[in-house]
DSSP file (Angstrom, degrees, kcal/mol; ACC not computed):
  #  RESIDUE AA STRUCTURE BP1 BP2  ACC     N-H-->O    O-->H-N    N-H-->O    O-->H-N    TCO  KAPPA ALPHA  PHI   PSI    X-CA   Y-CA   Z-CA
    1    1 A X              0   0    0      0, 0.0     2,-0.1     0, 0.0     3,-0.0   0.000 360.0 360.0 360.0 129.1  -63.2  -11.5   -3.4
    2    2 A X        -     0   0    0      1,-0.1     2,-0.2     0, 0.0     0, 0.0  -0.476 360.0 -98.8 -77.2 147.8  -64.6  -10.9   -6.9
    3    3 A X        -     0   0    0     -2,-0.1     2,-0.3     1,-0.0    -1,-0.1  -0.490  42.5-150.9 -66.5 129.1  -66.7  -13.5   -8.6
    4    4 A X        -     0   0    0     -2,-0.2     2,-0.1     1,-0.1     3,-0.1  -0.733  16.7-107.9-102.9 153.0  -64.6  -15.6  -11.0
    5    5 A X        -     0   0    0     -2,-0.3    -1,-0.1     1,-0.1     0, 0.0  -0.460  46.1 -93.6 -71.7 148.3  -65.8  -17.3  -14.2
    6    6 A X        -     0   0    0     -2,-0.1     2,-0.4     1,-0.0    -1,-0.1  -0.324  44.8-156.3 -60.8 147.1  -66.0  -21.1  -14.1
    7    7 A X        -     0   0    0     -3,-0.1     2,-0.5     2,-0.0    -1,-0.0  -0.948  12.9-150.8-126.8 146.9  -62.9  -22.8  -15.3
    8    8 A X        +     0   0    0     -2,-0.4     2,-0.3     2,-0.0    -2,-0.0  -0.985  28.0 170.3-115.0 126.3  -62.2  -26.3  -16.7
    9    9 A X        -     0   0    0     -2,-0.5     2,-0.5    15,-0.0    15,-0.0  -0.850  33.2-125.7-129.4 164.5  -58.8  -27.7  -16.0
   10   10 A X        +     0   0    0     -2,-0.3    11,-2.7     2,-0.0    12,-0.3  -0.962  35.3 175.6-109.0 130.2  -56.9  -31.0  -16.4
   11   11 A X  E     -A   20   0A   0     -2,-0.5     2,-0.4     9,-0.3     9,-0.3  -0.944  24.1-135.8-134.5 155.2  -55.3  -32.2  -13.2
   12   12 A X  E     -A   19   0A   0      7,-2.6     7,-3.1    -2,-0.3     2,-0.6  -0.940  14.2-140.2-113.1 132.1  -53.4  -35.4  -12.2
   13   13 A X  E     -A   18   0A   0     -2,-0.4     5,-0.2     5,-0.2    -2,-0.0  -0.824  13.0-170.6 -91.8 121.6  -54.2  -37.2   -8.9
   14   14 A X        -     0   0    0      3,-2.2    -1,-0.1    -2,-0.6     4,-0.1   0.267  59.8 -86.5 -96.6  11.8  -50.9  -38.4   -7.4
   15   15 A X  S    S+     0   0    0      2,-0.2     3,-0.1     1,-0.0    -2,-0.1   0.180 123.5  36.0 103.2 -16.1  -52.5  -40.5   -4.7
   16   16 A X  S    S+     0   0    0      1,-0.5     2,-0.3     0, 0.0    -3,-0.1   0.580 119.3  15.3-132.2 -42.8  -52.8  -37.6   -2.2
   17   17 A X        -     0   0    0     -5,-0.1    -3,-2.2     2,-0.0     2,-0.5  -0.928  69.9-110.5-136.8 159.4  -53.6  -34.3   -4.1
   18   18 A X  E     -A   13   0A   0     -2,-0.3     2,-0.6    -5,-0.2    -5,-0.2  -0.800  30.1-160.6 -87.3 130.0  -54.8  -33.1   -7.5
   19   19 A X  E     -A   12   0A   0     -7,-3.1    -7,-2.6    -2,-0.5    -2,-0.0  -0.943  13.9-135.0-115.4 112.3  -52.0  -31.3   -9.4
   20   20 A X  E     -A   11   0A   0     -2,-0.6    -9,-0.3    -9,-0.3     4,-0.1  -0.305   9.4-133.8 -64.4 147.4  -53.2  -29.0  -12.2
   21   21 A X  S    S+     0   0    0    -11,-2.7     2,-0.3     2,-0.1    -1,-0.1   0.614  85.7  17.7 -76.9 -12.0  -51.4  -29.3  -15.5
   22   22 A X  S    S-     0   0    0    -12,-0.3    -2,-0.1     1,-0.0     2,-0.0  -0.891  99.6 -64.2-147.6 177.1  -51.1  -25.5  -15.8
   23   23 A X        -     0   0    0     -2,-0.3     2,-0.4     1,-0.0    -2,-0.1  -0.318  46.5-143.4 -67.3 150.5  -51.4  -22.3  -13.7
   24   24 A X        -     0   0    0      2,-0.1     2,-1.3    -4,-0.1    -1,-0.0  -0.922  12.0-137.7-117.7 141.6  -54.8  -21.4  -12.2
   25   25 A X        +     0   0    0     -2,-0.4     2,-0.3     2,-0.0    -2,-0.0  -0.658  59.2 132.4 -93.7  76.8  -56.4  -18.0  -11.8
   26   26 A X        -     0   0    0     -2,-1.3     2,-0.3   -22,-0.0    -2,-0.1  -0.920  61.6-109.2-128.9 152.0  -57.6  -18.6   -8.3
   27   27 A X    >   -     0   0    0     -2,-0.3     3,-1.3     4,-0.1     2,-0.1  -0.652  43.4-110.5 -78.0 134.9  -57.5  -16.7   -5.0
   28   28 A X  T 3  S+     0   0    0     -2,-0.3     3,-0.1     1,-0.2    -1,-0.1  -0.406  97.1   8.7 -67.3 140.2  -55.2  -18.3   -2.4
   29   29 A X  T 3  S+     0   0    0      1,-0.2    -1,-0.2    -2,-0.1     2,-0.2   0.629  96.9 132.4  63.3  17.7  -56.9  -19.9    0.6
   30   30 A X    <   -     0   0    0     -3,-1.3     2,-0.4     1,-0.0    -1,-0.2  -0.658  59.3-115.2 -92.6 155.3  -60.4  -19.5   -1.0
   31   31 A X        -     0   0    0     -2,-0.2     2,-0.3    -3,-0.1    -4,-0.1  -0.730  34.4-176.9 -91.8 139.7  -62.9  -22.3   -1.0
   32   32 A X        -     0   0    0     -2,-0.4     2,-0.5     2,-0.0     0, 0.0  -0.973  27.0-124.7-133.9 148.1  -63.9  -23.7   -4.4
   33   33 A X        -     0   0    0     -2,-0.3     2,-0.4     2,-0.0    -2,-0.0  -0.827  31.1-163.3 -90.3 130.0  -66.4  -26.4   -5.5
   34   34 A X        -     0   0    0     -2,-0.5     2,-0.5     2,-0.0    -2,-0.0  -0.958  10.4-162.8-120.2 130.4  -64.7  -29.1   -7.6
   35   35 A X        -     0   0    0     -2,-0.4     2,-0.5     2,-0.0    -2,-0.0  -0.959  15.2-147.1-111.0 127.6  -66.5  -31.6   -9.8
   36   36 A X        +     0   0    0     -2,-0.5     2,-0.3     2,-0.0    -2,-0.0  -0.835  27.0 158.5-102.0 124.3  -64.4  -34.6  -10.8
   37   37 A X        -     0   0    0     -2,-0.5    -2,-0.0     0, 0.0     2,-0.0  -0.993  46.6-102.0-136.8 140.6  -64.8  -36.2  -14.2
   38   38 A X        -     0   0    0     -2,-0.3     2,-0.6     1,-0.1    -2,-0.0  -0.349  31.4-135.5 -61.8 137.5  -62.2  -38.4  -16.0
   39   39 A X        -     0   0    0    -28,-0.2     2,-0.3     4,-0.0    -1,-0.1  -0.859  27.1-176.9 -95.0 119.9  -60.4  -36.6  -18.7
   40   40 A X    >>  -     0   0    0     -2,-0.6     4,-2.0     1,-0.1     3,-1.0  -0.700  43.2-105.8-108.7 166.2  -60.1  -38.7  -21.8
   41   41 A X  T 34 S+     0   0    0     -2,-0.3    -1,-0.1     1,-0.3    -2,-0.0   0.836 120.8  61.5 -59.3 -29.6  -58.3  -37.9  -25.0
   42   42 A X  T 34 S+     0   0    0      1,-0.2    -1,-0.3     3,-0.0    -3,-0.0   0.828 113.6  32.9 -64.7 -32.4  -61.8  -37.4  -26.5
   43   43 A X  T X4 S+     0   0    0     -3,-1.0     3,-1.9     2,-0.1    -2,-0.2   0.643  87.5 110.7-102.9 -16.1  -62.6  -34.6  -24.1
   44   44 A X  T 3< S+     0   0    0     -4,-2.0   -34,-0.0     1,-0.3    -5,-0.0  -0.409  93.3   5.6 -65.1 129.9  -59.3  -32.9  -23.5
   45   45 A X  T 3  S+     0   0    0      1,-0.2    -1,-0.3    -2,-0.2    -2,-0.1   0.523  92.8 153.6  77.9   6.6  -59.2  -29.4  -25.1
   46   46 A X    <   -     0   0    0     -3,-1.9    -1,-0.2     1,-0.1     2,-0.2  -0.340  37.2-137.1 -66.5 147.1  -62.9  -29.6  -26.1
   47   47 A X     >  -     0   0    0      1,-0.1     4,-2.0    -2,-0.0     5,-0.1  -0.517  31.0-102.0 -90.1 169.8  -64.8  -26.4  -26.5
   48   48 A X  H  > S+     0   0    0      1,-0.2     4,-2.6     2,-0.2     5,-0.2   0.889 125.3  55.4 -58.7 -39.2  -68.3  -26.0  -25.2
   49   49 A X  H  > S+     0   0    0      1,-0.2     4,-2.4     2,-0.2    -1,-0.2   0.909 105.3  51.5 -61.8 -42.4  -69.6  -26.5  -28.7
   50   50 A X  H  > S+     0   0    0      1,-0.2     4,-1.8     2,-0.2    -1,-0.2   0.918 111.1  48.6 -58.9 -44.0  -67.7  -29.8  -29.0
   51   51 A X  H  X S+     0   0    0     -4,-2.0     4,-1.9     1,-0.2     5,-0.2   0.931 110.9  49.1 -62.5 -47.0  -69.3  -31.0  -25.7
   52   52 A X  H  X S+     0   0    0     -4,-2.6     4,-1.8     1,-0.2    -1,-0.2   0.886 109.8  51.7 -62.2 -39.4  -72.8  -30.0  -26.8
   53   53 A X  H  < S+     0   0    0     -4,-2.4    -1,-0.2     1,-0.2    -2,-0.2   0.877 109.4  51.0 -64.5 -36.0  -72.4  -31.8  -30.1
   54   54 A X  H  < S+     0   0    0     -4,-1.8    -2,-0.2     1,-0.2    -1,-0.2   0.871 118.2  35.5 -69.3 -37.7  -71.3  -35.0  -28.3
   55   55 A X  H  < S+     0   0    0     -4,-1.9    -1,-0.2    -5,-0.1    -2,-0.2   0.631  94.5 102.9 -94.3 -13.0  -74.2  -35.0  -25.9
   56   56 A X     <  -     0   0    0     -4,-1.8     2,-0.2    -5,-0.2    -4,-0.0  -0.422  50.6-170.4 -72.6 143.7  -76.9  -33.7  -28.2
   57   57 A X        -     0   0    0     -2,-0.1     2,-0.4     0, 0.0    -2,-0.1  -0.630  19.8-112.7-118.9-178.7  -79.4  -36.2  -29.7
   58   58 A X        -     0   0    0     -2,-0.2     2,-0.5     2,-0.0     0, 0.0  -0.914  18.3-147.8-118.4 149.7  -82.0  -36.0  -32.3
   59   59 A X        -     0   0    0     -2,-0.4     2,-0.7     2,-0.0     0, 0.0  -0.962  16.6-130.1-117.1 129.3  -85.7  -36.3  -31.8
   60   60 A X        +     0   0    0     -2,-0.5     2,-0.3     0, 0.0    -2,-0.0  -0.707  45.5 156.4 -79.6 115.4  -88.0  -37.8  -34.5
   61   61 A X        -     0   0    0     -2,-0.7     4,-0.0     1,-0.1    -2,-0.0  -0.901  48.0 -81.6-135.8 162.7  -90.8  -35.3  -35.0
   62   62 A X    >   -     0   0    0     -2,-0.3     3,-1.8     1,-0.1     4,-0.2  -0.260  45.4-111.3 -61.1 154.4  -93.3  -34.5  -37.8
   63   63 A X  T 3  S+     0   0    0      1,-0.3     3,-0.3     2,-0.1     4,-0.2   0.748 117.7  53.1 -62.6 -23.1  -91.9  -32.2  -40.5
   64   64 A X  T 3> S+     0   0    0      1,-0.2     4,-2.5     2,-0.1    -1,-0.3   0.186  74.4 117.3 -96.3  18.9  -94.2  -29.3  -39.4
   65   65 A X  T <4 S+     0   0    0     -3,-1.8     4,-0.2     1,-0.2    -1,-0.2   0.893  74.0  47.2 -52.9 -49.0  -93.0  -29.5  -35.7
   66   66 A X  T >4 S+     0   0    0     -3,-0.3     3,-0.5     1,-0.2    -1,-0.2   0.878 117.8  41.4 -67.5 -35.9  -91.5  -26.0  -35.6
   67   67 A X  T 34 S+     0   0    0      1,-0.2    -1,-0.2    -3,-0.2     3,-0.2   0.804 125.4  34.9 -78.9 -29.1  -94.5  -24.3  -37.2
   68   68 A X  T >X S+     0   0    0     -4,-2.5     4,-1.8     1,-0.2     3,-0.7  -0.049  72.7 128.8-117.1  31.3  -97.1  -26.3  -35.3
   69   69 A X  H <> S+     0   0    0     -3,-0.5     4,-2.8     1,-0.3     5,-0.3   0.835  71.9  58.1 -60.4 -33.5  -95.4  -26.8  -31.9
   70   70 A X  H 3> S+     0   0    0     -3,-0.2     4,-2.2     1,-0.2     6,-1.4   0.877 106.2  50.6 -62.9 -35.6  -98.5  -25.5  -30.0
   71   71 A X  H <> S+     0   0    0     -3,-0.7     4,-1.4     4,-0.2    -2,-0.2   0.943 116.0  39.9 -65.3 -47.5 -100.5  -28.3  -31.6
   72   72 A X  H  < S+     0   0    0     -4,-1.8    -2,-0.2    -7,-0.2    -1,-0.2   0.840 124.3  37.5 -74.7 -32.8  -98.1  -31.0  -30.6
   73   73 A X  H  < S+     0   0    0     -4,-2.8    -3,-0.2    -5,-0.2    -2,-0.2   0.892 135.3  15.0 -83.6 -41.8  -97.3  -29.7  -27.1
   74   74 A X  H  < S-     0   0    0     -4,-2.2    -3,-0.2    -5,-0.3    -2,-0.2   0.444  97.7-112.0-119.2  -2.8 -100.7  -28.4  -26.0
   75   75 A X     <  +     0   0    0     -4,-1.4    -4,-0.2    -5,-0.5    -3,-0.1   0.643  59.7 157.1  80.1  13.4 -103.3  -29.8  -28.4
   76   76 A X        -     0   0    0     -6,-1.4    -1,-0.2     1,-0.1     3,-0.1  -0.324  53.5 -87.8 -67.3 155.0 -104.1  -26.5  -29.9
   77   77 A X        -     0   0    0      1,-0.1    -1,-0.1     7,-0.1     2,-0.1  -0.320  52.0 -96.7 -60.5 147.3 -105.6  -26.5  -33.4
   78   78 A X        -     0   0    0      5,-0.2     3,-0.4     1,-0.1    -1,-0.1  -0.438  26.5-151.3 -64.7 137.4 -103.1  -26.6  -36.2
   79   79 A X  S    S+     0   0    0      1,-0.2    -1,-0.1   -12,-0.2   -11,-0.1   0.787  90.0  57.5 -80.0 -28.7 -102.5  -23.1  -37.6
   80   80 A X  S    S+     0   0    0      2,-0.0     2,-0.3    -3,-0.0    -1,-0.2   0.432  98.5  66.0 -87.7   2.5 -101.6  -24.3  -41.1
   81   81 A X        -     0   0    0     -3,-0.4     4,-0.1     1,-0.1     0, 0.0  -0.905  68.9-139.8-125.3 154.9 -104.8  -26.2  -41.9
   82   82 A X  S    S+     0   0    0     -2,-0.3     2,-0.3     2,-0.1    -1,-0.1   0.784  88.6  52.7 -78.2 -28.6 -108.4  -25.1  -42.4
   83   83 A X  S    S-     0   0    0      2,-0.0     2,-0.2    -6,-0.0    -5,-0.2  -0.811  85.4-116.2-112.3 150.7 -109.8  -28.1  -40.5
   84   84 A X              0   0    0     -2,-0.3    -7,-0.1     1,-0.1    -2,-0.1  -0.563 360.0 360.0 -80.2 147.5 -109.0  -29.4  -37.0
   85   85 A X              0   0    0     -2,-0.2    -1,-0.1    -4,-0.1    -8,-0.0   0.400 360.0 360.0-101.6 360.0 -107.5  -32.9  -36.7
């Protein structure tokens, strides 16, 4: 059996089995790991980018964070200043 790409589907639980809303590209009688999360109107049809935007947060950091990340992460001297802080 060839390795298949992960798929996200919408399925309805009828009290006994999950019934997908559309056809699936799966091998018959193969075992699959299934993760169940409720599908809301907010998430149906989302792209990966939509999902990332929804869960991403912002971090309050100094304005020179990207240039001086070694200083803030590891305590290295700032590269952009003549004197150490």
